[in-house]
C-alpha positions, 0 to 999 in steps of 0.5 A, a space after each residue: 404929376 408924371 405918375 398921374 399922367 400915366 393914369 389920367 392921359 387926358 388930364 391937363 396939369 399945371 406948369 411951374 417956372 423957377 427964376 433964381 435960387 434960394 441959395 442966392 437969396 430969393 427966387 421967383 416961382 411962377 404957376 400956370 394952369 388951365 384953371 387960372 388962379 383957382 388952385 394957386 393957393 392950394 399949390 402954394 400950400 403944398 409947395 410950402 409943406 414939401 419944402 419944409 418936409 424935404 429941407 427942414 426949413 420954412 419958406 415964405 411966399 409973397 405974390 408979385 406981378 405974374 411973369 408973362 404967360 403965367 397966372 401967378 408968380 411968387 417971390 419965395 424966400 427962406 423964412 426966418 428961423 423961429 425960436 421955441 414958443 414964438 408963433 407966426 401970425 395966422 394967414 388970412 385967406 379970402 372967402 374964395 380961397 376958403 371955399 376952394 380949400 374946403 372943396 379940395 378937402 372934401 374931394 380928398 376925403 371922398 377919394 380915400 
């Protein structure tokens, strides 16, 4: 967001807070945005992909009670390692989450 802030000076970006550490087990990640929960699932997907890309390990997010002043909080934990041929259950997204994702996908495609 820092690079985008240089170009879009009036933009309002989300903020995050981390409590705990994956080294010590679970951590709690909290998210706040002027848009409320609207993009929380989008942020969760990006953070999950970045964690996998940067560390080579998968993480799992489980929503918990939001910390004071935040829209959403997740307990984040290391995912159990999967063996070859083992597949995860597909994530079931709400209709609202699917609509939001499709709008972002269209916006990204149009911006390229």
